[in-house]
C-alpha positions as CSV (number, residue, x, y, z in Angstrom):
1,M,19.8,1.8,-21.7
2,S,23.6,0.3,-20.4
3,K,24.8,2.2,-17.3
4,R,27.7,4.8,-18.0
5,A,31.2,3.3,-17.3
6,P,32.6,5.1,-14.1
7,V,35.0,7.9,-13.6
8,E,38.6,5.7,-13.0
9,K,40.0,9.2,-11.3
10,L,37.5,11.4,-10.4
11,P,39.0,15.3,-10.2
12,L,41.0,16.6,-7.6
13,A,38.1,19.1,-6.5
14,V,35.3,16.6,-6.4
15,R,37.5,14.5,-4.0
16,K,38.0,17.3,-2.1
17,S,34.3,18.1,-1.7
18,L,33.6,14.0,-1.5
19,R,35.7,14.2,2.0
20,D,34.1,17.5,3.0
21,E,30.2,17.8,2.4
22,W,30.2,13.2,2.2
23,E,31.9,11.1,3.8
24,A,32.4,13.9,7.0
25,K,28.5,13.6,7.2
26,K,27.2,10.0,6.5
27,G,27.5,8.9,9.5
28,D,25.5,11.3,10.8
29,L,22.8,10.6,8.0
30,E,22.6,6.8,8.7
31,T,22.3,7.7,12.1
32,K,18.8,9.4,11.4
33,L,17.6,7.0,8.6
34,S,18.5,4.0,11.2
35,T,16.3,6.6,14.1
36,I,13.4,7.1,12.2
37,L,12.7,3.2,11.0
38,G,14.1,1.7,14.2
39,V,16.5,-0.8,13.0
40,G,20.3,-0.3,11.5
41,W,20.0,0.7,8.1
42,T,23.2,1.8,5.9
43,I,23.9,4.0,2.9
44,E,25.8,2.6,0.0
45,V,26.3,4.4,-2.9
46,V,29.3,4.7,-5.3
47,P,30.8,8.4,-6.3
48,N,32.4,7.6,-9.2
49,Q,29.6,5.4,-11.4
50,I,27.2,8.7,-10.0
51,Y,29.9,11.6,-11.4
52,A,30.1,9.5,-15.0
53,Y,26.1,11.2,-14.9
54,A,27.7,14.9,-13.7
55,E,27.1,17.4,-16.5
56,S,29.2,19.7,-17.9
57,S,29.2,22.8,-15.2
58,S,26.5,21.5,-13.4
59,Y,25.7,21.3,-9.1
60,A,26.9,17.9,-9.3
61,Q,30.3,18.3,-11.8
62,Q,31.0,21.2,-9.0
63,N,30.0,19.6,-5.7
64,L,29.7,16.6,-6.3
65,G,29.4,15.9,-2.3
66,A,27.2,18.5,-1.4
67,C,25.3,17.0,-4.2
68,L,24.7,13.4,-2.5
69,Y,24.3,14.6,1.1
70,E,21.3,16.5,-0.2
71,Y,20.1,13.3,-2.1
72,F,19.8,11.7,1.1
73,D,18.7,14.7,3.7
74,G,15.8,15.2,1.5
75,A,14.9,11.1,1.6
76,I,15.7,10.9,5.3
77,R,13.0,14.2,5.5
78,R,10.5,12.1,3.4
79,L,10.7,8.6,6.0
80,Q,10.8,11.3,8.7
81,E,7.0,12.1,7.5
82,Y,6.1,9.1,6.3
83,E,6.8,7.7,10.0
84,Q,4.9,10.4,11.3
85,K,1.8,9.7,9.1
86,F,1.7,5.9,9.2
87,E,3.8,5.3,12.5
88,E,4.4,1.6,13.7
89,D,3.4,0.0,10.5
90,G,4.0,1.8,7.9
91,V,7.9,1.4,9.2
92,N,7.3,-2.4,9.7
93,E,6.6,-2.4,6.1
94,I,9.2,-0.3,4.5
95,N,11.5,-2.5,7.0
96,T,10.3,-5.7,5.1
97,I,10.3,-4.9,1.9
98,A,13.5,-3.1,1.5
99,H,14.9,-6.1,4.2
100,T,18.3,-5.5,2.8
101,H,18.0,-2.1,5.1
102,V,20.3,-0.3,2.6
103,M,19.8,3.2,1.0
104,T,21.1,3.8,-2.4
105,L,21.8,6.1,-4.8
106,D,21.7,4.7,-8.7
107,V,20.5,6.1,-12.2
108,D,17.1,4.8,-14.0
109,E,17.6,3.2,-16.5
110,H,13.9,2.6,-17.3
111,K,13.9,5.7,-17.6
112,R,10.6,6.1,-15.8
113,F,10.4,9.6,-14.0
114,S,11.3,12.6,-15.3
115,Y,14.2,13.7,-12.7
116,C,14.5,11.4,-9.8
117,G,12.2,8.9,-8.3
118,A,12.2,5.7,-6.3
119,D,12.2,2.0,-5.9
120,V,13.0,-1.0,-3.8
121,N,15.1,-3.7,-5.8
122,D,17.3,-6.6,-4.9
123,G,15.7,-5.3,-0.9
124,Q,17.6,-2.4,-1.6
125,L,15.4,1.1,-1.2
126,R,17.2,3.3,-4.3
127,L,17.0,7.0,-4.7
128,L,16.4,7.2,-8.9
129,F,18.1,10.1,-11.1
130,A,17.4,10.3,-15.0
131,P,19.7,10.5,-16.8
132,E,20.2,13.7,-17.6
133,C,19.0,15.0,-15.0
134,L,21.5,14.2,-11.6
135,G,21.5,16.9,-9.4
136,S,17.7,18.3,-10.8
137,N,14.8,18.1,-7.8
138,I,16.7,16.5,-5.3
139,S,14.4,16.7,-3.1
140,Y,11.6,14.6,-4.2
141,C,13.4,11.4,-4.6
142,L,10.6,10.0,-1.3
143,D,7.7,11.6,-2.6
144,R,5.2,10.1,-0.6
145,D,3.1,9.2,-4.6
146,V,6.4,8.1,-5.8
147,L,7.6,6.0,-2.0
148,L,4.0,4.4,-2.2
149,K,3.9,3.4,-5.6
150,A,7.5,1.8,-5.3
151,L,6.8,0.0,-2.1
152,N,3.8,-1.3,-3.5
153,D,5.7,-2.2,-6.7
154,A,8.4,-4.1,-4.9
155,P,8.0,-8.0,-4.4
156,S,5.8,-8.9,-1.7
157,Q,7.9,-10.2,1.7
158,G,6.6,-11.1,4.9
159,G,4.5,-14.4,3.5
160,S,1.3,-12.2,2.3
161,T,0.2,-12.1,-0.9
162,M,-1.7,-8.6,-0.8
163,S,0.3,-5.6,-1.8
164,Y,1.6,-3.0,0.1
165,A,-1.5,-0.4,-0.8
166,V,-3.5,-3.1,0.5
167,R,-2.3,-3.8,3.5
168,M,-2.0,-0.5,4.2
169,D,-5.9,0.2,3.9
170,I,-6.8,-2.8,5.6
171,R,-4.6,-1.2,8.8
172,E,-6.2,1.9,8.3
173,N,-10.1,1.7,7.6
174,Y,-10.3,-1.4,8.1
175,D,-9.2,-3.3,11.1
176,L,-8.9,-0.2,13.4
177,K,-13.0,0.5,12.5
178,I,-14.4,-3.3,12.1
179,E,-14.9,-4.1,16.2
180,A,-18.1,-1.8,16.3
181,I,-19.9,-2.5,13.5
182,Q,-19.6,-6.1,14.5
183,K,-20.4,-5.6,17.8
184,R,-23.4,-3.5,15.8
185,V,-24.8,-6.7,14.1
186,G,-24.5,-8.7,17.0
187,E,-27.3,-6.4,18.8
188,L,-29.4,-6.3,15.6
189,V,-29.5,-10.1,15.5
190,A,-28.9,-10.5,18.9
191,K,-25.6,-13.3,18.3
192,P,-22.7,-10.8,20.3
193,D,-20.0,-13.2,19.3
194,I,-21.4,-13.0,15.6
195,K,-18.2,-12.9,12.9
196,L,-17.3,-10.5,9.6
197,N,-14.8,-12.5,8.0
198,P,-13.5,-10.1,5.2
199,N,-11.9,-13.1,2.9
200,F,-9.2,-10.4,2.3
201,E,-6.7,-13.0,0.4
202,D,-9.3,-14.4,-2.1
203,N,-11.2,-11.6,-2.9
204,F,-7.3,-9.7,-3.4
205,A,-6.8,-12.3,-6.0
206,K,-9.9,-12.3,-7.5
207,L,-9.4,-8.3,-8.1
208,L,-6.0,-9.0,-9.4
209,E,-7.0,-11.2,-11.7
210,E,-9.4,-8.8,-13.7
211,S,-6.8,-6.0,-12.9
212,K,-5.2,-7.7,-15.6
213,K,-7.4,-8.6,-18.2
214,K,-7.8,-5.6,-21.1
215,K,-10.2,-3.4,-21.2
216,T,-11.7,-4.3,-18.1
217,E,-14.0,-1.5,-16.4
218,L,-12.6,-2.7,-12.7
219,R,-11.9,0.4,-11.0
220,D,-8.4,1.7,-11.1
221,D,-8.2,2.6,-7.1
222,W,-9.1,-0.9,-5.9
223,E,-6.0,-1.7,-4.0
224,K,-6.4,1.9,-2.1
225,N,-9.5,1.1,-1.5
226,L,-10.2,-3.0,-0.4
227,G,-9.7,-2.4,3.5
228,E,-12.4,0.2,3.6
229,F,-15.0,-0.6,0.8
230,T,-14.9,-4.3,2.6
231,R,-15.8,-2.4,5.7
232,L,-18.8,0.0,3.7
233,Y,-20.5,-3.6,2.8
234,F,-20.7,-4.6,6.5
235,E,-21.6,-1.2,7.5
236,G,-24.1,-2.0,5.1
237,L,-25.0,-4.7,6.9
238,V,-25.9,-3.1,9.8
239,S,-28.6,-0.2,7.7
240,Q,-30.2,-2.8,6.2
241,L,-30.9,-5.3,9.4
242,Q,-31.9,-1.3,10.5
243,W,-34.0,-0.4,8.1
244,Q,-35.5,-4.3,7.9
245,K,-36.2,-2.9,11.3
246,F,-34.5,-6.2,13.1
247,E,-33.1,-4.4,16.6
248,D,-35.5,-5.7,19.3
249,D,-37.5,-8.3,17.2
250,E,-37.0,-11.7,18.7
251,L,-38.8,-13.1,16.1
252,L,-36.6,-11.8,12.8
253,Q,-33.9,-12.0,14.9
254,E,-34.8,-15.7,15.7
255,G,-35.1,-16.5,12.1
256,F,-32.0,-15.0,11.2
257,N,-30.3,-17.2,13.8
258,E,-31.8,-20.2,13.1
259,V,-30.9,-20.3,8.6
260,I,-27.3,-18.4,10.0
261,E,-26.6,-20.7,11.9
262,K,-22.9,-21.3,11.6
263,G,-23.0,-16.9,12.6
264,E,-21.0,-15.8,10.5
265,V,-21.7,-13.4,7.4
266,V,-18.8,-13.3,4.4
267,F,-17.8,-10.9,2.0
268,R,-16.7,-12.2,-1.5
269,I,-16.3,-11.6,-5.0
270,V,-17.5,-13.6,-7.5
271,D,-17.6,-14.0,-11.2
272,K,-21.0,-13.8,-11.4
273,L,-24.7,-13.0,-10.0
274,Q,-27.9,-14.3,-9.6
275,P,-30.2,-13.9,-12.5
276,G,-31.5,-10.0,-12.4
277,K,-29.3,-8.8,-10.1
278,S,-26.4,-6.2,-11.0
279,Y,-24.4,-4.2,-8.8
280,N,-24.3,-7.3,-5.6
281,E,-26.4,-9.2,-4.4
282,S,-26.4,-11.6,-0.2
283,I,-27.1,-14.9,-0.2
284,I,-27.3,-18.2,1.8
285,E,-25.2,-21.2,1.5
286,N,-24.7,-23.6,4.4
287,G,-25.6,-21.3,7.0
288,V,-23.4,-18.5,6.2
289,L,-24.6,-15.5,5.0
290,Y,-22.6,-14.1,1.9
291,L,-22.5,-10.8,0.9
292,Q,-21.2,-10.7,-2.9
293,T,-20.2,-8.8,-6.2
294,I,-18.3,-9.0,-9.2
295,P,-15.2,-7.2,-9.5
296,T,-16.5,-4.7,-11.8
297,M,-18.8,-3.7,-9.2
298,F,-16.7,-3.8,-6.4
299,G,-17.4,-0.5,-4.1
300,T,-21.1,0.2,-5.9
301,N,-24.4,0.8,-4.1
302,V,-22.5,-1.6,-0.7
303,T,-25.5,-0.1,1.2
304,D,-27.9,-2.5,-1.2
305,T,-26.3,-5.5,-0.2
306,A,-29.1,-7.4,1.5
307,D,-32.0,-5.4,0.7
308,K,-33.5,-8.7,0.3
309,L,-32.3,-10.5,3.7
310,L,-35.5,-10.7,5.1
311,D,-37.1,-11.9,1.8
312,Q,-34.2,-15.4,2.5
313,L,-35.0,-16.7,5.7
């Protein structure tokens, strides 16, 4: 769908509305936006282009200035809620993904949203309205799920190949909790410096490849759970070490450290498991213990991955 041509000359009442309700208040909005996101942000909008979508007798036609203000004011309030939940890491993600630090308003040319929504386009955070719905559901452009999807769908920035959803899940559900798990594994096998390797980049690539296959059985929430499920696989190792009574058994601990001589446990996604294995398995290669599963079984029976560990030592 091509955009409508901008209105060449706006009616006097509309120009007055823009002066009083938009231009006089835009600076305050930019200040609030910049304060929330911690760096300077600007707001860019082309009123003549937006007015081309104002329906007869609609709110946007009668008071375009107030309409524009409400779009951005509502978006800023949603960003404040986002900042309160995701704090500095979340703010850094927005500033990195929307790297121009510009918020704008535009028509949803591809008709992705019923009333309004958002995306990141050319580094700008765009508030979007459906072609026939300018001024409808104004405050919902940056609802949490809409914003998260916009950030997740945007091209990765800052050198990471992983999506926004994965990065945030890792920060929230892996990074903050893995130290205690590593310490517990070290206690159980009498090796305090044992390394737990989540192998995130490679596993992300494997799961992403699988997600693009037609009729895949990969769970559709895998991006939101890569960090948490990886942690659960390592927690499952703790459970198995406890159940197999490694704690305080010097013979078992010595056997573990002799075979796992590199002192490393890696979680990985593989194409297939050994015969007889359906969900996951543990194997030892070159002095490293691997906890592994296949893409379509990711997140299933995570506590059983190392159930045969003792037999392998």
